[in-house]
N, C-alpha and C positions, 0 to 999 in steps of 0.2 A: 872716262868710261874705259878701263883697261881691257884692251885687245878686243872689245865689243864693235862689231860693224853695226852702223845704225842706218845704212842705206836700204837694207832688206829686212824683211820680217817674215815669219811663217804664221799662217792662219788655218784654221779648219774651214773647208768649204763643203757645203752640201751641193754635190754635183748634180743630183737628181734624187727623187724620193728614194730613200734607204740606201744610198750611196754617198759616202763622204770621204774626204782626203784631206791630208795636211799639205798645203802648197805654199810655194815662196812667192812673195809679192814686193814690189818696190815700196819703200817707205820714204814719203816725201820729207824734205826738211823740216825741222820743227819751226812753226812761226813764233812771233814774239810773245803772243798771248797763250802759247801752249806749254805743255809739260811733255817730257818723253818718259814713258812708263815702261819698265821691264816687269813683265808679269811673273808673280811667284806661284800663284794658284789661280784656277778658275773652277768654277763649279757647273755641274749639269742640272739645270732645272728639268727634272725629269718628266714631269707631265706635259708641259708646254713644249720643250725641246723634242720629245719623242714624237709629238704629233707634227711638229714642223719638219722633223727628219723624215717621216713617213709621208709627207705631202699631204697631210689631213686638215690643213687650214682651208676653210670655206672661202671661195673667191670673194664673197661679200665682206669678208673680215680682212682681207688683205692689208688694208690700209691701217686698220685699228691695231693689228697684231705686229706692226713694224717695231723692231728693237731700235733703240736710239741711234746706234752706229752700225745698222744694218747695211750691208752692200748686196745688191742683187734683188731680185723679186722672187715671191713665191710661185710656184714650187722649187724652183732652183734654176740655174746655180745661184747659191746666195751665201753669204757670211751671216751668221745668226747667233745670238747669245747675249747674256747680260749680266754676268757674274765674274767679276775680275778683280782680284787684289794684287797690287803689284807695288814696285818701289820706284819713285821718281829719281831718274838719273840725270836729267837737265830741266831747267826751268828759266822763267823769265828773270831778268836782272833790272831792278832788285827784286829779291825773293818775295813772293807774296806772304804777308803777315799770317794769314790764316793756316798756312801750311807748316805747322808746328813740327809735324813729323813728315817723313817721307814715304811712309807706307800708306796707300790709300786704296779705296774702293771706287770701281767705276762700272757703269753700265755697258761694258764692252764685250764684244764676241771673244771667242778663244783664239787668241794671238799672242805671240811672245814678246813683242815690242810694238807700241803704237804711241801716236801723238794726239792729244785731245786738248781742248781749251782748259785752263785752270779751273774753270766754273764746272767742268764736268766730273771732277775728282772730289771725293770726300775723304778726309783724313780719319784713318782707323785709330781709335783710342790706343795709348801706348799699352794698356793692360789687355788688350784683346790681340790674340795672336793671329798672324795673317791666315793661319791655316784654319781658323774659326771664322773669320771675317766673311769668308765666302757664303756664310748663312745669311748675310744682310738682306739680300733680295727676298728671301724666304720669309725673314722676320718683318720685313716691310709689308708683304702681302698679309701676314697674320695680324699686324697692327690694323691694316685698313680695314680687314674683316671684322675686327672687334668694333672699330668705329661705326661701321655699318650695323653690326648686331646689337650694339649697345646693352651688354649684359649689366645688371645691377645687382647691389648687395642682395644675397639670400637666394638668387635664381638658382633652379635646376637646370643645368646646361648639359647637353649630350652632343658630343662631337662625333661625327661619323666619318671614318677615314684617318688612319693612323700614319699617314705620310709625313713628310717633314713639315708642311703648312698645317696640317691637322694637329700635330704634336705641339707645335708652337702656339697654336690658338689655345689648345686646352692649358698649357703650361701658363700662358698669360692669364687665362680665366681663373686658374687655381689661385692666383694672387689676390683677387678681389674678395674681401671679407665676406664670410658666409655663403660664397658660391659653392654649390655641390656640382662637380664636373666628373663626367666619365668619359672615356673615349672607346669607340667601337671599330673594330676591324676584324674581317674574316681570316686575316693572316696571324695565326697565333704566335709568330716569332717577334712580332711588335710588342708583345706583353713585357719583355724584359726591358725594352727601351722606354715604355710608359712608366714602368715601375721605377727605373733610375731618375725619371723626371718627377716622381711622386703623383702619377696620374692613375686612377683607377681604370682597369682594362677590361673590356668584354668582347667576346668573339660574336656574340648574338644581341642584336638591339633588345633593351629591356622594354617589353611591352606595357609594363605598368610604370613607366618613368614619369608620365604626365609631366614632361619637360615644359619650362617656360620658354626655352630657347633651344633651338636645334641648329648646329652648324654642320654642313655637308661639305666634305673636302676629299672624298674618295676619287672623283673623276669618273665614277661609275653610275650608270642610270639606277642600278639596283640600290645603291647606297641612298640615292634621293628618294626612292620608293620607301625605303625604310624609314627615312626621316618623317614621312607622313604618320607612322605607326607610333612613334615615340612622343610626337608634339600633343601637349595638352590643349585644352580649350583656349580658342583665341590666340594660341601661341604663334610665334615666328620662326620659320625656317630660313636661314640664310645660306644660299647656294654659292660656295666660294670655288666650285669646279668648273673647269671649262671642258667641253666635249668635242671640240673640233667641229668636224662634218657629220657627227654621229646625232641621230635623232633620239630623243628621249620620251618615252611613254609612261604617263603617269595615271593611277587609278583616282581621277579627280570626283568620281561619284562616291567615293567612300568618306574616309575621315578628313580629307581636305575640305569637303562641303559641309559635313555635319558639324564638325569642330570649328568652322569658321577660321581656318588657318591661313596665314600669310606666307608666300614663297617670295623670297627677295634675293636679288642678285647682288654679289659683291665683286667688284673687279679693281685691281690695284691701280689700273691708269687714271682713275678719278678719285678724288677726295670728296666726301659727303659736303654738301653745301654749307652746313652749319659750321663746319671746321675749316673749309677752304678760306674763309676771311682772315684766319689767323695762321694756318699751316699751308705750307707748300712741300713740294717733293724734297728739296733740300733738307728742311728741318725735320721731314719724316724719316729720310734714310739716317740721318745723325743720330735720331733717336733709336732707330733698329740697330745700329752699331754700338750704342751705349748698352743696350740690352743684352748684347752678346758677351758681356764681362762674365756671365755665370759659365763656369768650367763644365758643368754637368751638360751643357748643350753640345759638347764633342760627342756625344752618344748618337746625335743625328747624322753624323757623317760615317757612312757605312762601308766606304772604300775608297781607294786612291789609286790612280794610274798615272803614267807618264804621258805627256803631251803627244808623243808620237803614237801612243796607243789609242788615242781618242777616236778614231773612224770605227775601230773594232768594238770598243766599249759602248759607244752610242748605239751601234747596230744592235748589240747584245740587249742593252737596257731598254730600247724602244720595243723589242719583241718579248722579252722575258724579264721583268723587272721584279720578280718575286724576292722579297727580302731587301731589295735595295732601297735606301733612303737617298741622302745626298751623296753623290759620288764627286770626289775631289780630284782635278787634274793638277799634277805637279809639273813644273817647268824648271829645266835646269837653269841655275844662275851662273853657272862657271864655264859653260860652253855652249855654242850653237849646235852642237851634235846631239 
């Protein structure tokens, strides 16, 4: 490890709601079953991390919303995040056979160096650049949502919310034969992104859609209310949004009741029971990374900043995220400065 000190690391710390900083911490020596990872890129999970940063995680959800390598407790101080792509600098001897490449994805917070068990990293396919692999967690969420939604050949599908997860859901649906999919977002700037992915875009919900399936991913209560308007008779609405401590009011005396609609929650932390017999999180994240071979998906990365800028970037995104999709954080690999 040429001129790289591994006894200290820098990580992003949420000091208190709305206040974050990059701090230095002691890095314990690597254990025999661990790898030492030098981070190349991390990603901001804009919806969840914004709510965490602002201290809007309900106390009842403190345990369920813990990230795999979180340190500290909600609302802070804590180290939080789960999108990290890096290069293995040291590992066990003998070298694990499954680590055919040293570029890996890990559900780790924003930190420049870290040690984790070998089982906690997933190899990034050689034809997926590290800069795109940060979309893996979002792709995993989109996959899990589709497993919950179960679209079939010929369905009319409306996705509400053209954020990263919504766009990935629509992109996956589009590849099912005969499926007619459109995506709705009040932000017109998302149209060009949807167009690049071959997805029809609308700024208003199509009230004549008579959709077989509606997937809501806007994170806004208004979006879920709009989903009730476009769902056809006996249709299913899958809500992939998380609202934190916000209350959601729905007009359940209207279309929901008369059309016998079903509203179903989808959350990436659990795999639906009929798939869990064969699938686990390791297999799911590998599939997510495989799907990122498509270069067009780079359009989902709307900005990049240096690690040192992360406190200001997250503060801005959590209060004014208009136009932002996935924001990539870049780490220097040549210097600790």
